[in-house]
N, C-alpha and C positions, 0 to 999 in steps of 0.2 A: 315572656315567650309563651308560646302555645302548647298544651301538654300533647307531646306527639301521637300519643296512643289515642286519644280524644278527636285528634285531628284526622290521621288514617281513618278512623270509624268514620268520622262527618265525610271527608272525602270520598271515600271508595265505599262505605257500608249503604246496606238499601236504604238507610233513614236518610241517606243524603238525598236520595231519589223521591223517596216514596211522598215525604208531607209537601204539600202546594207552600205552607206557611215557610218551611227552610227557605226556600226558592225565593218565596216574596221578600224577606228579611235581605237576603244576598242582594236581589235585584234593588230593593229600595237602598242598601248601603253604596251599591254601586253608584246609582245615579248621585245621591250624595256627595261622593267622593269625585267623579265628574265634574259636579257644580261648583263646588267648593273646596276640594283637597282632602285627601286620607285626614287629617285633622280636625276636620267636623265630623267624621264618624265616632258616632260613641252609640253603645247600647241603647242608652236614654234618649238621643236625637231622634235614631232609629225607631223606636218605641213610639216617639211622639209623632213623628211622620206616618207611623203605622195608624196612629190613633189607639194604641195597646198599651196595656202596663209594659214594665221593662222584665218584671216576674215572668209574664208571659213568652217573652224571649228567650228566656234562659232553658226554656222546656227544649228549645230545638238548637240551640246555640250558646254554648258556655262561657263565651266571653267575647271580647275584642279581637284577641289574638287570634282565634280560631274561627271569628268571623273575617277576618282581614286574608285568611288562608282559603277560606270559599271563596272569595270576592276574586282572588287573583287567577284560580283555578278556573271561574264562571268566565272571564274575559278572555282566556286563552282558548275558548271552544272556536274551532274554526269557523270562518264565514261560509255559505253556501257554496260561492265558486270556488274557494279554495277545497272546498271536500269533492266538487265535480271535477276541478282540475287535475288534481293528484300531483303527479310528479312534473316537473318542468320538463320541456322536451330543452335538447343542447348539451346534454352531459352535466356531471357534478357540478361543474361551475356554475353552470345556467340555473340547476336546481336549488342550490345554497344560496346563489345570488337573491333570487325568488323569495325564500326562506326567510333572507334576512331583511328584504325589504318588507316584508311582512308584518315581522318583529318589529321594526320603527315604526310602521304604519299603527299597528295595534299600541305603541304605548305612547303614539302623538295623540290617539283617541282617547286613552285611558293615563293621564301624566302622573295620576299618584300612584301607578306600579313603582316609579322609580323612588317612591317614598317607603313601599311597603318593604321591610326586613327580610331578607332571604337566610339568613343563616340560620341552619338547620330546620328551615321550613319545610315542612312536608309536602312534596309532588302530590299533585291531583292528576284524577286521569288525562284533562286535557292538556298537562304540562306534560306528561310522560309521552303523551301522543304527540305533541309538538316536537321533543325531543326525537322520537322513533322516527319521526318524518326528514329529519337534518339527518339523521344516522344512515337512514336509506339511501339518501343522496350522495354520501360520502363513501360508504362500504364499496362500491365498485371501483372503485381507484386501484384497489388492492392494497392499502395502506394496511398495516398488523392494526389488530383491534384497538388498541391504546391509544394508537396515532389517530383514528378516525374518531373516536372520544375526545381526543384531546384536538381536534381540528374544530369540532363542533362545538366544543366549550370556550374556544379561542374566538370564533365567529360571534356567538351568543355572548359574550364577555363585551365583544367590539360592539356591539347592537346596544345592552344594556348601558354600557359608558356611554355613546352617544346620547340615549336616551334620557340619562340623568342630568346631562350638560344641556341639553335642549330644555328640560323640565326647571331646572334652575335658572336660566334665562328669564325663561316664563313667568316664576313666581317674580323674581326680581323686577319685572316690567310690571305685572300686577300689583305689587308694593308699591313703586314708585310713581308708576303713572308716565315713565318714559321709555320710551324704546331703546333696544339696544345700542342701535348706531347712534340715535341721537344723544344718547348718554356719555358714549364716546367720544363724539365730536365735542362735545364740549370741553374736554380735559385739557384745554390750552395751557393750564400752569404745570400738567405732568408734560406735555409734548418739548417744553422752552428746556426740557433736562436730557432728552435724547439725543441731541448733538456729540455728547461725548461717547456715543456708540457708534463708531464708523460702519460697521458694517449693515447695522439697522438701519442707520440714515442711508446708506448707500441705496440699501434694497427698497426702502420707502420711497425714496425719489424716482427710483426705477419703476415706480409702480406695483410693488408686491401686494399691497394693500388695495388698489383699484378694483380688481374682479376677481376676489379670491374663490377659489372651487368651491362646491358645496362640503362641508365637512364630512357629511356621511357617505356620501358618494366617494369623495376621494379617498377616504381611510376605509369604506368595503373595498374598494377594488385593489388598495396597497395590500391587505391583508390576503386577499384573494389569490394575489401574485406569488404572494408567500408560501400558501399550501398549493398552488400549482408548481411550485419549485419542487416542494418535497414530494408531491404524488409523481414527478419526472425522477426523481432521486431513490423514492424508497417504495413507491407504488407499481402498480401494473396500469391501471386506467386501461383497463381491456385490452392490454397486449401484455403479454406473458415476458419475464424479466430477460429471458435468453434474446428477443427481439430490441432491445433496448441498447444503447450506447454504453459502452462501461465508463465512460470519461465524462459523458453532458447529458445523460440520459433520454437524447431523442431517441426516436424510433429508428431502426437499422432497417435498410431496404432487405427485402429478403434476396438470397442470392437462389438463383436457379439452379444450382449444381455445387457440389463441395461442402464444406463444413461451413456452418452457420457463423456468419459475422459477428465481431466482439463491437466493431465500432461503426459509426455513421459516417465517417469519411475519413480521408488521409490526414487529414489535419488533427483529429481526435485520436487516430493511430501512432502519428507523432507524438502528439503530447503524452500518450500514455508511455512511448518507451522514453521519454526523456526523464519521466517522472520513475521509472525504474531505475535509470542510470544512475539517480541521483544520492 
């Protein structure tokens, strides 16, 4: 585990930005990880790639754990189009969806991120800026502060999980030289036992595996569906609490005169009445 104080100094201190040597070390290590995986990165290997002694590296980076922390933050720097584009139009959902897609694209460019330990890793300025961008997308929903953070953590966790699964599949294909679909299509000895599971067999025979949805896209939309339901029930989503139905959370049409309405429809008003009678 990296020294948290030293990592903070390297990530946020002037020394992390001033020396070209530190930046060169990190870029070289990222190149190695992209080409060969995180296991290929060591202080000795980086020194060899740079044509310098190992001891000269230690003047800038104290060890591999700190180097990995610097590598992770370096690749999280936003692309030029992300900086120029800012928040996506279309409300919180579109913005959060764009943020998640950028996250999976980043992890596909750098699959080794799935191997980097995250527990108690000090975040750098790029990581915090990325987190800030997602918080800014969700905050306008009017969710309580703790829910805003929880939503971003949920979506970020989904992206991380999807990226780890993709990285594991990629590593298995590279080690075996056999593609994912090809490997599974050769498992006839396994499939011979599947007829004892009637639901699985019925779904399979009815095409459940013929054209499966993209796991990331399907999962992302379902996660965002859940967040949208939360926003309807606990947030404002640019609409005050008084203008949302007390039963279903849908917007309530504004009455021209009289007291504000509590329900969006007669059905919801009747449902609320029945619930009070129980």
